[in-house]
C-alpha positions as CSV (number, residue, x, y, z in Angstrom):
1,M,-0.2,0.1,0.0
2,G,1.5,3.5,-1.0
3,D,3.6,2.6,-4.0
4,K,1.2,1.5,-6.4
5,A,-1.6,3.6,-6.2
6,Q,-4.0,5.0,-8.8
7,T,-3.0,9.3,-8.6
8,H,-5.7,10.6,-10.8
9,P,-9.8,10.5,-10.3
10,G,-10.2,8.9,-13.7
11,A,-8.9,5.3,-12.4
12,A,-12.4,5.3,-10.6
13,G,-16.1,6.8,-10.5
14,R,-19.6,6.2,-9.6
15,A,-20.0,2.6,-8.8
16,Q,-23.2,0.6,-10.4
17,A,-23.9,-2.7,-9.9
18,A,-21.5,-4.9,-9.6
19,D,-20.3,-8.4,-11.5
20,H,-18.6,-10.5,-9.1
21,P,-18.9,-10.3,-5.0
22,Q,-14.9,-9.9,-5.5
23,S,-14.9,-6.6,-7.1
24,V,-17.5,-5.1,-3.6
25,R,-15.9,-4.0,-0.6
26,N,-18.9,-3.3,1.9
27,V,-17.0,-0.6,4.4
28,V,-19.1,1.2,8.0
29,L,-17.9,4.2,9.2
30,V,-17.7,4.3,12.8
31,G,-17.2,7.2,15.3
32,H,-18.4,9.5,17.7
33,S,-20.8,12.7,16.7
34,G,-18.8,15.4,14.8
35,S,-15.5,13.2,14.5
36,G,-15.6,14.3,10.1
37,K,-17.3,10.8,9.4
38,T,-20.0,12.5,6.7
39,T,-17.1,15.0,5.4
40,L,-14.5,12.1,5.4
41,V,-17.2,10.0,3.2
42,E,-17.4,13.3,0.8
43,A,-13.9,13.3,0.4
44,L,-13.5,9.7,-0.5
45,A,-16.3,10.6,-3.4
46,L,-14.4,13.4,-4.5
47,T,-10.7,11.7,-5.3
48,A,-12.9,8.7,-6.4
49,G,-14.3,11.4,-9.3
50,A,-17.5,10.1,-7.8
51,V,-18.6,14.2,-7.5
52,N,-17.7,17.2,-9.3
53,R,-16.4,19.7,-6.0
54,A,-16.2,18.3,-2.3
55,G,-19.5,16.4,-1.4
56,R,-21.3,17.5,-4.4
57,V,-23.3,15.5,-7.3
58,E,-24.8,17.1,-10.7
59,D,-27.8,18.4,-9.3
60,G,-26.0,20.4,-6.5
61,G,-26.8,18.1,-3.6
62,T,-24.6,16.2,-1.3
63,V,-23.6,13.2,-1.1
64,S,-24.7,12.0,2.4
65,D,-26.7,13.8,5.3
66,Y,-29.1,14.9,2.7
67,D,-32.4,14.5,4.3
68,E,-33.9,17.7,5.4
69,I,-34.0,16.7,9.2
70,E,-30.3,16.2,8.8
71,H,-29.8,19.7,7.7
72,R,-32.1,21.0,10.5
73,Q,-30.2,19.2,13.0
74,Q,-27.4,19.7,11.7
75,R,-25.7,16.2,12.4
76,S,-26.4,12.4,10.9
77,V,-29.6,11.1,11.7
78,Q,-29.7,7.6,9.9
79,L,-27.8,5.5,8.0
80,S,-26.6,6.5,4.5
81,L,-24.9,4.1,1.5
82,V,-22.6,6.3,-1.1
83,P,-21.0,3.7,-3.3
84,V,-17.9,4.6,-5.3
85,E,-15.5,2.8,-7.6
86,W,-11.7,2.5,-7.3
87,D,-9.3,0.9,-9.2
88,G,-12.3,-1.3,-10.3
89,I,-13.5,-2.4,-7.2
90,K,-16.8,-1.0,-5.8
91,V,-16.7,0.4,-2.6
92,N,-20.1,1.2,-1.0
93,L,-19.0,3.2,1.7
94,L,-22.3,3.4,4.7
95,D,-22.4,6.3,6.9
96,T,-23.5,6.2,10.1
97,P,-24.6,8.9,12.9
98,G,-22.7,9.2,15.6
99,Y,-25.1,9.9,18.3
100,A,-25.6,7.6,20.9
101,D,-29.4,8.0,20.2
102,F,-29.6,6.3,16.5
103,V,-27.3,3.0,17.7
104,G,-30.0,1.2,15.2
105,E,-28.3,2.8,12.4
106,L,-24.9,2.2,13.4
107,R,-26.1,-1.6,13.8
108,A,-27.8,-2.0,10.9
109,G,-24.3,-0.6,9.2
110,L,-22.4,-2.9,10.8
111,R,-24.7,-5.9,9.8
112,A,-24.4,-4.3,5.8
113,A,-20.9,-4.2,5.8
114,D,-17.8,-6.6,6.1
115,A,-14.6,-3.8,8.0
116,A,-15.2,-0.7,9.5
117,L,-13.9,2.4,9.4
118,F,-13.3,4.2,12.7
119,V,-13.0,7.9,12.6
120,V,-11.7,9.6,15.4
121,S,-11.1,13.1,15.9
122,A,-7.2,14.6,16.7
123,S,-9.0,17.0,18.6
124,D,-11.4,15.2,20.5
125,G,-9.4,11.8,21.3
126,V,-11.5,8.3,21.3
127,D,-14.7,8.5,24.0
128,G,-16.7,5.5,25.8
129,S,-18.9,4.3,22.9
130,T,-16.8,4.3,20.1
131,R,-14.4,1.5,22.6
132,M,-17.4,-0.4,23.1
133,V,-18.6,-0.4,19.2
134,W,-14.9,-1.8,18.5
135,E,-15.3,-4.2,21.3
136,E,-18.4,-5.3,19.5
137,C,-16.9,-5.8,16.2
138,A,-13.5,-7.7,18.0
139,A,-16.2,-10.5,19.2
140,V,-17.3,-11.1,15.6
141,G,-14.2,-10.7,14.2
142,M,-14.5,-7.5,12.1
143,P,-11.4,-6.0,10.3
144,R,-11.3,-2.4,11.7
145,A,-8.8,-0.1,10.5
146,I,-8.5,3.7,12.3
147,V,-8.7,7.2,10.4
148,V,-7.1,10.5,12.4
149,T,-9.1,13.4,11.2
150,H,-9.0,17.1,12.1
151,L,-5.2,17.6,12.2
152,E,-5.7,20.8,11.1
153,A,-7.2,21.7,14.3
154,A,-4.7,23.7,17.2
155,R,-2.6,21.3,19.0
156,A,-3.5,18.1,16.8
157,D,-0.9,15.7,17.4
158,F,-1.3,12.6,15.0
159,E,1.9,10.4,17.1
160,E,-0.2,11.0,20.1
161,M,-3.5,10.4,18.8
162,T,-1.9,7.1,17.1
163,R,-0.9,6.4,20.8
164,I,-4.2,6.6,22.2
165,C,-5.5,4.6,19.7
166,A,-3.5,2.3,20.5
167,E,-4.3,2.4,24.3
168,A,-7.7,2.6,23.7
169,F,-8.4,0.1,21.1
170,G,-5.2,-2.2,21.6
171,A,-5.7,-3.4,24.9
172,D,-4.7,-7.1,24.0
173,D,-1.9,-6.0,21.9
174,P,-0.8,-2.7,21.2
175,D,1.5,-3.6,18.4
176,A,-1.5,-4.7,16.5
177,V,-2.6,-0.6,16.1
178,L,0.2,1.5,14.4
179,P,0.5,4.0,11.5
180,L,1.0,2.9,8.2
181,Y,2.2,6.7,7.2
182,L,3.3,9.8,9.2
183,P,1.9,13.1,8.7
184,L,4.3,15.9,6.8
185,H,4.1,19.8,8.1
186,G,4.3,22.3,6.0
187,P,5.8,25.8,6.6
188,Q,4.7,27.1,10.6
189,A,2.0,29.4,10.6
190,P,2.3,32.8,12.7
191,D,0.1,31.1,15.5
192,G,3.2,28.1,16.0
193,H,0.6,25.4,14.0
194,A,2.4,23.5,10.9
195,P,-0.4,22.3,8.9
196,V,-0.3,18.8,7.6
197,T,1.1,19.0,3.7
198,G,1.5,15.3,2.7
199,L,2.5,11.4,4.2
200,I,5.4,9.9,4.4
201,G,4.9,5.8,3.6
202,L,6.6,4.1,6.7
203,L,7.1,0.7,4.0
204,S,7.7,2.2,0.6
205,Q,9.2,5.4,2.4
206,K,8.0,7.5,-0.6
207,L,6.7,11.1,-0.3
208,F,3.1,12.0,-0.9
209,D,2.8,15.5,-1.1
210,Y,-1.1,17.0,-1.6
211,S,0.0,20.8,-0.7
212,T,-1.1,21.4,-4.3
213,G,-4.5,19.6,-3.9
214,E,-3.7,16.9,-6.4
215,R,-1.4,13.6,-5.0
216,K,2.2,13.9,-6.0
217,E,4.5,11.1,-5.0
218,S,8.3,11.7,-4.6
219,E,11.6,10.7,-2.7
220,P,12.0,11.8,0.5
221,G,15.1,13.6,1.5
222,E,17.9,12.0,3.5
223,D,16.9,14.3,6.5
224,Q,13.6,12.8,6.5
225,L,14.0,9.3,6.8
226,P,15.9,9.0,10.1
227,L,12.4,10.6,11.5
228,I,10.5,7.5,10.5
229,E,13.2,4.8,11.3
230,E,11.2,3.7,14.7
231,A,8.2,4.1,13.6
232,R,9.1,1.9,10.4
233,N,10.7,-0.7,12.6
234,R,8.3,-0.9,14.7
235,L,5.6,-1.3,12.0
236,I,7.6,-4.3,10.5
237,E,7.7,-6.2,13.4
238,G,3.7,-5.3,13.9
239,I,3.3,-6.9,10.5
240,I,5.9,-10.2,11.2
241,S,4.2,-10.9,14.1
242,E,0.7,-10.9,12.5
243,S,2.3,-13.1,9.8
244,E,1.4,-16.5,8.3
245,D,4.6,-17.3,7.8
246,E,6.1,-18.4,10.3
247,T,9.7,-18.2,9.8
248,L,9.5,-14.7,8.6
249,M,10.5,-13.2,12.0
250,D,13.2,-15.1,13.0
251,R,15.1,-14.0,9.3
252,Y,14.1,-10.6,10.1
253,L,15.7,-10.5,13.8
254,G,18.5,-12.4,11.9
255,G,19.1,-9.7,9.4
256,E,18.1,-10.6,6.5
257,P,16.1,-8.1,4.7
258,V,12.6,-8.5,4.2
259,D,11.3,-7.5,0.7
260,V,8.8,-4.7,0.7
261,R,6.2,-6.2,-1.4
262,T,6.5,-9.4,1.2
263,L,5.2,-6.6,3.5
264,I,2.6,-5.5,1.9
265,D,1.0,-8.5,1.0
266,D,1.2,-10.0,4.6
267,L,-0.1,-6.4,5.9
268,E,-2.9,-6.9,3.6
269,R,-3.8,-10.5,4.9
270,A,-3.9,-9.3,8.4
271,V,-6.0,-6.7,8.2
272,A,-8.3,-8.6,6.3
273,R,-8.1,-11.6,9.3
274,G,-9.0,-8.4,11.5
275,V,-5.4,-9.2,13.8
276,F,-4.0,-6.1,12.7
277,F,-5.5,-2.6,12.9
278,P,-3.6,0.3,10.5
279,V,-4.0,3.9,11.7
280,L,-4.5,6.2,9.1
281,A,-4.4,10.2,8.5
282,A,-7.4,11.9,6.4
283,A,-8.5,15.3,5.5
284,P,-11.1,16.6,2.9
285,A,-9.9,18.7,-0.2
286,T,-9.5,22.3,-0.3
287,E,-11.3,24.7,-2.4
288,G,-10.3,23.7,-5.6
289,S,-8.9,20.4,-4.7
290,R,-9.5,17.0,-6.6
291,Q,-7.9,15.7,-3.7
292,G,-8.3,15.0,0.0
293,L,-4.9,14.3,2.2
294,G,-4.6,10.9,2.6
295,T,-7.6,9.8,0.5
296,V,-5.7,7.9,-2.1
297,E,-4.0,5.8,0.7
298,L,-7.6,5.0,2.5
299,L,-8.9,4.1,-1.1
300,E,-5.9,1.9,-1.4
301,L,-6.5,0.1,2.1
302,I,-9.7,-0.5,2.0
303,T,-9.7,-2.4,-2.2
304,R,-6.5,-4.3,-1.4
305,G,-6.5,-4.8,2.5
306,F,-10.5,-5.3,3.7
307,P,-12.3,-8.4,2.9
308,T,-14.4,-9.1,0.2
309,P,-17.8,-10.4,0.9
310,L,-16.7,-13.9,0.1
311,E,-15.0,-14.0,3.4
312,H,-17.8,-12.2,5.3
313,E,-19.0,-15.3,7.4
314,T,-22.2,-16.6,6.6
315,V,-25.7,-15.3,8.6
316,R,-27.4,-18.0,10.3
317,V,-30.4,-18.9,7.9
318,T,-33.3,-21.3,8.8
319,T,-36.3,-22.3,6.2
320,I,-39.8,-21.0,8.1
321,D,-40.3,-23.7,10.2
322,G,-37.0,-23.1,11.9
323,R,-34.7,-26.0,10.7
324,P,-31.4,-24.7,9.6
325,R,-30.0,-24.7,6.1
326,E,-26.7,-24.6,4.9
327,L,-25.6,-22.1,2.2
328,K,-22.4,-21.8,0.2
329,P,-20.9,-18.1,1.5
330,C,-22.1,-15.2,-0.8
331,D,-22.6,-17.2,-4.0
332,P,-24.6,-15.1,-6.5
333,D,-25.7,-18.4,-8.2
334,A,-27.2,-20.4,-5.1
335,P,-31.0,-19.2,-3.2
336,L,-31.6,-16.0,-2.6
337,V,-31.1,-14.8,0.5
338,A,-31.4,-10.6,1.2
339,E,-32.0,-8.4,4.2
340,V,-33.5,-5.2,4.7
341,V,-30.7,-2.7,6.1
342,K,-32.8,-0.2,5.9
343,T,-36.2,1.6,5.3
344,S,-37.0,5.0,4.3
345,S,-39.3,7.8,2.8
346,D,-38.9,9.4,-0.7
347,P,-41.4,12.2,-1.1
348,Y,-41.0,11.4,-4.9
349,V,-40.2,7.6,-4.9
350,G,-42.4,6.6,-1.6
351,R,-40.7,3.8,0.2
352,L,-37.1,3.1,-0.3
353,S,-35.6,-0.6,1.0
354,L,-31.7,-0.6,1.6
355,I,-31.1,-3.9,0.9
356,R,-28.3,-6.4,1.1
357,V,-28.0,-9.5,-0.4
358,F,-26.2,-11.9,1.2
359,S,-26.6,-15.5,-1.4
360,G,-28.1,-15.4,-4.6
361,T,-29.0,-12.3,-7.1
362,L,-32.1,-10.0,-6.6
363,R,-33.4,-9.3,-10.2
364,A,-36.2,-6.6,-10.9
365,D,-39.6,-7.6,-11.6
366,Q,-38.7,-10.7,-9.6
367,T,-41.4,-11.7,-7.0
368,V,-39.8,-12.9,-3.6
369,H,-40.8,-14.2,-0.1
370,V,-40.8,-11.5,2.2
371,S,-40.3,-13.1,5.9
372,G,-41.0,-11.1,8.7
373,H,-38.5,-10.4,11.9
374,G,-40.6,-11.6,15.0
375,L,-40.5,-8.1,17.0
376,A,-44.3,-7.9,17.7
377,D,-43.2,-6.6,20.8
378,R,-42.0,-3.5,19.2
379,G,-45.3,-2.8,17.1
380,H,-44.3,-4.7,14.2
381,E,-46.2,-7.6,12.6
382,D,-45.1,-10.5,11.8
383,H,-45.6,-11.8,8.3
384,D,-45.2,-13.8,5.8
385,V,-45.9,-13.1,2.3
386,D,-44.7,-12.5,-1.6
387,E,-43.7,-9.3,-2.7
388,R,-42.8,-8.0,-6.1
389,I,-39.7,-6.1,-6.8
390,G,-40.0,-3.3,-8.6
391,A,-37.6,-0.8,-9.8
392,L,-33.3,-1.8,-8.2
393,S,-30.9,0.9,-7.9
394,T,-27.9,2.3,-6.1
395,P,-27.8,5.8,-4.0
396,F,-25.9,8.4,-4.3
397,G,-27.4,11.3,-2.8
398,K,-30.8,12.1,-3.7
399,Q,-30.4,10.2,-7.5
400,Q,-31.6,6.9,-7.4
401,R,-29.3,5.3,-10.8
402,P,-31.3,2.3,-11.8
403,V,-29.7,-1.1,-11.9
404,S,-31.3,-4.5,-13.4
405,H,-29.4,-6.8,-10.7
406,V,-27.8,-7.3,-7.2
407,I,-26.0,-9.8,-7.1
408,A,-24.8,-11.3,-3.6
409,G,-22.1,-9.2,-1.0
410,D,-23.6,-6.3,-2.8
411,L,-26.2,-3.8,-1.8
412,A,-28.5,-1.7,-3.3
413,C,-32.2,0.0,-2.9
414,V,-35.6,-1.6,-3.4
415,A,-38.5,0.8,-4.5
416,K,-42.0,0.5,-3.2
417,L,-41.7,-2.5,-1.1
418,S,-45.3,-2.2,1.0
419,R,-44.7,-5.1,3.5
420,A,-41.3,-5.4,3.8
421,E,-39.7,-3.9,6.8
422,T,-36.4,-3.2,8.5
423,G,-34.7,-7.0,9.7
424,D,-37.1,-8.6,7.1
425,T,-35.4,-11.6,4.8
426,L,-36.0,-11.6,1.3
427,S,-35.5,-15.1,-0.4
428,A,-37.1,-17.2,-3.5
429,K,-40.9,-17.6,-3.8
430,D,-40.6,-21.0,-3.9
431,D,-38.4,-21.6,-1.1
432,P,-38.6,-19.0,1.8
433,L,-35.7,-18.8,4.4
434,L,-35.5,-17.0,7.2
435,M,-32.3,-15.0,7.9
436,E,-31.2,-15.0,12.1
437,P,-31.9,-10.7,13.0
438,W,-29.4,-8.5,14.6
439,Q,-29.5,-7.2,17.7
440,M,-31.5,-4.0,18.6
441,P,-31.2,-2.0,21.1
442,D,-34.0,-2.1,24.2
443,P,-35.8,1.6,23.8
444,L,-36.6,3.0,27.2
445,L,-36.8,6.1,26.8
446,P,-41.2,6.7,26.9
447,L,-42.7,9.5,24.7
448,A,-46.4,9.7,25.3
449,I,-48.2,11.4,22.6
450,Q,-51.7,12.4,21.7
451,A,-53.2,13.6,18.2
452,H,-53.0,17.7,18.1
453,S,-56.4,17.7,16.5
454,K,-59.1,15.3,15.0
455,P,-57.5,15.5,11.6
456,D,-54.7,14.4,13.2
457,E,-56.4,11.8,14.9
458,D,-57.3,10.4,11.5
459,K,-53.7,10.2,10.1
460,L,-51.9,9.4,13.5
461,S,-52.5,5.3,13.5
462,Q,-51.3,5.1,10.1
463,G,-48.1,7.5,10.5
464,L,-46.9,5.4,13.5
465,A,-47.5,2.0,11.6
466,R,-45.0,3.6,9.0
467,L,-42.5,5.1,11.3
468,V,-41.9,1.9,13.3
469,A,-41.7,0.1,10.2
470,E,-39.1,2.6,9.4
471,D,-37.3,2.1,12.5
472,P,-37.2,-1.3,15.0
473,T,-35.5,0.2,17.7
474,M,-38.7,2.2,17.9
475,R,-41.9,0.3,19.9
476,L,-45.4,1.3,19.9
477,E,-46.9,0.8,22.9
478,Q,-51.1,1.3,23.4
479,N,-51.5,1.1,26.9
480,Q,-54.2,0.1,28.4
481,D,-53.8,1.0,31.6
482,T,-53.6,4.3,31.2
483,H,-55.0,4.7,27.3
484,Q,-51.9,6.9,26.3
485,V,-50.3,5.6,23.3
486,V,-46.5,5.7,24.0
487,L,-43.8,5.6,21.4
488,W,-40.6,4.1,23.5
489,C,-37.0,6.0,21.7
490,L,-33.6,5.8,22.6
491,G,-33.0,9.2,23.4
492,E,-34.1,12.5,23.1
493,A,-32.4,13.2,19.7
494,H,-34.5,10.3,18.9
495,A,-38.0,11.5,20.0
496,D,-37.0,14.7,18.5
497,V,-36.3,12.9,14.7
498,A,-39.6,10.9,15.6
499,L,-41.8,13.2,15.9
500,E,-40.0,15.7,12.9
501,R,-40.8,12.7,10.7
502,L,-44.4,12.7,12.1
503,R,-45.2,15.8,11.1
504,S,-43.1,16.6,7.9
505,R,-43.2,13.1,5.9
506,Y,-46.8,11.9,7.5
507,G,-48.3,15.1,8.0
508,V,-49.2,14.5,11.3
509,Q,-48.7,17.0,14.2
510,V,-49.0,15.5,17.7
511,D,-48.5,17.3,21.2
512,V,-45.9,15.4,24.1
513,V,-48.2,14.8,27.0
514,P,-46.5,13.5,30.6
515,H,-46.2,9.3,30.7
516,R,-48.2,8.3,33.3
517,A,-47.1,4.9,35.2
518,S,-49.9,2.0,35.2
519,L,-50.2,2.6,39.2
520,R,-52.6,0.6,41.3
521,E,-54.7,0.4,44.5
522,T,-54.9,-2.2,46.8
523,F,-56.6,-2.2,50.7
524,A,-53.8,-2.0,53.8
525,T,-56.6,-2.9,56.3
526,K,-59.4,-5.4,56.0
527,A,-63.0,-3.4,56.1
528,A,-66.5,-4.6,55.4
529,G,-69.3,-3.1,53.0
530,R,-72.9,-3.1,52.6
531,G,-73.9,-2.6,49.0
532,R,-78.1,-1.4,49.0
533,H,-79.6,-0.6,45.7
534,V,-83.5,-0.6,46.2
535,K,-85.7,1.4,43.6
536,Q,-88.7,1.0,43.2
537,S,-90.2,3.9,40.3
538,G,-93.1,2.4,38.9
539,G,-93.2,-0.8,37.2
540,H,-90.3,-3.6,37.5
541,G,-88.5,-2.6,40.5
542,Q,-84.8,-2.9,41.2
543,F,-83.8,-4.6,44.7
544,A,-80.5,-6.2,45.6
545,I,-78.5,-6.2,49.1
546,C,-75.3,-7.6,49.6
547,E,-72.5,-7.5,52.3
548,I,-69.0,-7.9,51.9
549,E,-66.0,-8.1,53.9
550,V,-62.6,-7.4,52.1
551,E,-58.8,-8.0,53.0
552,P,-55.5,-7.5,51.8
553,L,-53.3,-10.3,50.0
554,P,-50.0,-10.5,49.2
555,G,-48.5,-9.0,46.0
556,G,-49.5,-10.8,42.7
557,S,-52.6,-12.3,43.9
558,G,-55.0,-10.7,42.3
559,I,-58.7,-10.3,42.6
560,E,-60.1,-13.3,44.6
561,F,-63.7,-13.6,45.3
562,V,-65.8,-15.9,48.1
563,D,-69.0,-17.1,48.8
564,K,-69.6,-17.6,52.4
565,V,-73.3,-16.8,52.1
566,V,-75.6,-19.4,54.1
567,G,-78.7,-20.0,54.4
568,G,-79.7,-18.9,50.6
569,S,-79.7,-15.0,51.7
570,V,-78.4,-14.2,47.9
571,P,-79.7,-16.8,45.6
572,R,-77.4,-19.0,43.7
573,Q,-77.9,-17.4,40.7
574,F,-77.2,-13.8,41.6
575,I,-74.0,-15.1,43.4
576,P,-72.1,-14.3,40.1
577,S,-73.5,-10.9,39.7
578,V,-72.2,-9.6,42.4
579,E,-68.8,-10.8,42.0
580,K,-69.0,-9.5,38.7
581,G,-70.0,-6.4,40.1
582,V,-67.1,-6.2,42.9
583,R,-64.5,-7.4,39.4
584,A,-66.0,-4.4,37.3
585,Q,-65.7,-2.0,40.3
586,A,-62.5,-3.0,41.4
587,A,-60.8,-2.9,37.5
588,K,-62.2,1.5,37.5
589,G,-60.8,1.8,41.0
590,V,-62.2,2.5,44.6
591,A,-60.2,5.9,45.8
592,A,-57.9,7.6,43.1
593,G,-59.1,5.5,40.3
594,Y,-56.4,2.9,39.7
595,P,-57.2,-0.8,38.8
596,L,-57.8,-2.3,42.4
597,I,-55.7,-5.7,42.6
598,D,-54.6,-8.2,45.4
599,V,-57.5,-8.5,48.1
600,R,-60.0,-10.9,49.0
601,V,-63.7,-10.2,48.7
602,T,-65.7,-12.2,50.8
603,L,-69.5,-12.3,50.1
604,L,-70.9,-12.4,53.5
605,D,-74.7,-12.2,53.6
606,G,-77.8,-9.9,51.5
607,K,-81.3,-9.5,50.6
608,A,-83.8,-10.4,47.3
609,H,-86.9,-9.7,46.2
610,S,-88.6,-12.7,44.7
611,V,-89.4,-10.1,41.7
612,D,-87.1,-6.9,41.8
613,S,-84.4,-8.8,42.3
614,S,-81.7,-9.2,39.0
615,D,-78.4,-9.4,37.4
616,A,-77.9,-6.0,36.7
617,A,-79.3,-5.0,40.5
618,F,-76.8,-7.4,42.3
619,Q,-73.9,-6.2,39.6
620,T,-74.8,-2.6,41.1
621,A,-75.5,-4.0,45.0
622,G,-71.6,-5.7,44.6
623,A,-69.6,-2.6,43.0
624,L,-71.6,-0.2,45.8
625,A,-70.1,-2.9,49.0
626,L,-66.7,-2.7,47.6
627,R,-66.9,1.3,47.0
628,E,-68.3,1.6,50.9
629,A,-65.7,-1.1,51.9
630,A,-62.8,1.4,50.5
631,S,-64.6,4.5,52.2
632,D,-63.7,3.2,55.9
633,A,-60.4,1.6,54.6
634,R,-56.5,3.0,54.4
635,I,-55.8,2.7,50.7
636,H,-52.6,2.2,49.3
637,L,-51.7,3.9,45.9
638,L,-49.3,0.8,44.4
639,E,-46.5,1.8,41.8
640,P,-45.0,-0.1,39.3
641,V,-41.2,-1.5,40.7
642,A,-38.3,-2.4,37.2
643,E,-35.5,-4.7,37.9
644,V,-32.8,-2.7,36.5
645,S,-29.6,-4.0,35.5
646,V,-26.8,-1.6,35.0
647,L,-23.7,-1.9,32.6
648,V,-20.9,0.4,34.0
649,G,-17.3,1.3,33.8
650,D,-15.6,1.0,37.3
651,D,-14.8,4.3,37.8
652,F,-18.3,4.8,37.4
653,V,-19.9,2.4,39.7
654,G,-19.9,5.0,42.9
655,A,-21.9,7.6,40.9
656,V,-24.7,5.2,39.6
657,M,-25.3,3.6,43.0
658,S,-25.5,6.9,44.3
659,D,-27.9,7.8,41.8
660,L,-30.1,4.9,42.1
661,S,-30.3,4.7,45.7
662,G,-32.3,8.4,45.1
663,R,-34.8,7.1,42.6
664,R,-35.5,5.4,45.6
665,G,-33.5,2.4,43.9
666,R,-32.7,-0.5,46.3
667,V,-29.2,-1.9,45.2
668,L,-29.7,-6.0,45.4
669,G,-25.5,-6.7,44.1
670,T,-23.1,-6.1,42.1
671,E,-20.8,-8.5,39.9
672,Q,-17.5,-8.0,38.2
673,T,-17.3,-8.0,34.3
674,P,-15.0,-8.6,31.8
675,G,-13.4,-5.0,30.2
676,G,-13.2,-2.9,33.6
677,R,-17.2,-3.0,34.4
678,T,-19.3,-3.6,36.6
679,L,-23.0,-5.2,36.5
680,I,-24.8,-3.6,39.2
681,R,-28.7,-4.8,39.7
682,A,-31.3,-2.7,41.5
683,E,-34.8,-2.7,41.9
684,V,-36.4,0.6,41.1
685,P,-40.2,2.4,41.2
686,E,-40.7,2.7,37.3
687,I,-41.8,6.7,38.2
688,E,-38.2,7.3,39.3
689,I,-36.5,6.3,35.7
690,G,-38.8,7.6,33.5
691,R,-36.0,9.7,31.9
692,Y,-33.1,7.5,33.6
693,A,-31.9,6.6,29.5
694,I,-30.5,10.6,29.4
695,D,-29.6,10.6,32.9
696,L,-27.2,7.4,32.9
697,R,-25.6,8.8,29.4
698,S,-24.8,12.1,30.9
699,M,-23.5,10.8,34.0
700,T,-21.1,8.2,32.6
701,H,-20.7,9.7,29.2
702,G,-22.9,7.6,27.1
703,T,-20.1,4.5,28.2
704,A,-22.7,2.8,30.1
705,R,-25.9,0.3,29.4
706,F,-29.3,-0.8,31.0
707,S,-32.0,-2.6,30.6
708,R,-35.3,-3.0,32.7
709,R,-38.4,-5.2,33.5
710,Y,-41.3,-5.4,35.3
711,A,-41.2,-6.9,38.6
712,R,-44.1,-6.8,40.5
713,H,-46.1,-3.5,42.4
714,E,-45.7,-2.5,45.9
715,P,-47.2,0.2,48.0
716,M,-45.8,4.1,47.3
717,P,-44.3,6.2,50.2
718,Q,-47.3,8.3,51.2
719,Q,-45.7,11.5,50.5
720,V,-44.7,10.4,46.8
721,A,-48.7,9.4,46.5
722,D,-49.8,12.6,47.9
723,R,-47.6,14.3,45.5
724,I,-49.1,12.4,42.8
725,R,-52.7,12.6,43.4
726,G,-51.9,16.5,43.8
727,E,-50.7,16.4,40.1
728,E,-53.6,14.6,38.7
729,R,-56.3,16.6,40.4
730,K,-54.3,19.7,38.8
731,A,-54.3,18.1,35.5
732,S,-58.4,17.5,35.6
């Protein structure tokens, strides 16, 4: 790498459909928000000759972040595909959002890619969330490389940034994270900063000057070679240590010269195997330039060092009924298996599905089978339907370039798939298959919404259905207890984008209302009640009297009804009516309007009339008896309690445990986990963790994760119950 690069845009251009998996590279760009991923994608597109100037296509739009919402928010909020061609290779660049709220888009990008570029800013360093994604990639053996950006920033130091990357990403082997090039600095400016104007290849010992806006290769001066000797020797040793040739290290240490071509070949193999992680530098092109600094070297690395789709580990595939199915890896002639990695709406084209083909070949006008993905708990339907593939295209900014087919290993867009959603499998109509879904983060921030007006109410259901079809990290809940529509999101920014999409794409204006917890009531003490329903207003009257006793039961017992009537004071046919009335009143509540649970209601006595007693009368009497018992008893307000598990770095354990205690939480225990993290288990009232997804991220700088599940209902402290009742009186 570095001595055989194409140095002019004519070597590449705009990618169309690939003809063989060997000529495809799928690369996802990962990094924190503001690290420069989108700018880097645009710089690579410029160098590859796919745009007419930095970041622009023929219609004047950008190749990434072209969505109106992204313009308004001034950050990436969705996965974008930018295909370019370099040296005869189609490179699918997958630009992902860096903000934690859009980790679902990042996971989709990781699913579609075969290798990852970790973009780190020389001015910001490596954040905790980027380290966590690195660990995810390491767990599955995904090849990775690191790109240092923002070298133009004051006090930017490439060598120091390389050291930080080795510390952050090379915990097991720091010598596996090493630079391939060192930056060359131009004349020092008055502020003391010397801009980076070129690179020097550590293996090729060539100088690559970008100061004129176009890459020029030359031999370094005698005074420059000693500056790279130490870094070059360390790089050679790092490559040799990962070489599949076990004799190479002995020969090198014995003083035998190692051919540069051999080193480059070994480097490329080590990168493709995911055991060596080169560090490179890159910068966008300046005004009037044709190439950004380091972009040629980066395209070289991608096309020669990153693996082809043929080397991608086969995703687990089963038949619809769950039987395992073996497929030859990435074979264009094998049965079709493709996956929808992203769903979006285009104002002109309609629904667009970004798909990756893992096996077989997808063709326009083909009828395929769409298999659902088992996300019914998030508002997504399970389905097995046939759909016809309409137009196939490769995206480039707002443009869609038609293609006739997409082979295994490649990515493309399918227009107007009406039933397919993100995560669905597309397979042959006569051989339906299902891919194992990728892991989705759980949405843990509730957003309660209601239609702003009657016209919005009519469109709300359809708009929400489309929204969750596009984004499986959202969960739609119709809460039967609180009668609220709740959209569960990953964070505030995620929620803001959801509301904006409802308004701008689907024409639905909604109001955000306070999220209510599913509270309950129960009797704290034993109580008795008498229900008397006697009416005579001419004609058929109503007569029913019943006496009950109510006593509390342990949590989780529900409503227990016991008949202890003796002597037939309440006729047998009306005892179920009393129970029905009691249960109906319990569902409505007896004090604050919340469902009554965990009590035993015993029917002791009553009276009936031979003519005026009826089923309806005894239902009313049962309800009245329960209300009277409640008026003389102490009623507890019960709140839901969640079992919370927080995985947090050891440095933040104290702060997290203190915060949980401040939320009336009870810490149940802690457990050490690999990677310097601790798992904290606690029980916390759900009313206290409505915004915990936001607060935990802020407290731990985005490095902690948590999960929650309902545990039980338990009595709420009196002062909290009084506050809740007061808030509800004000709201009403």
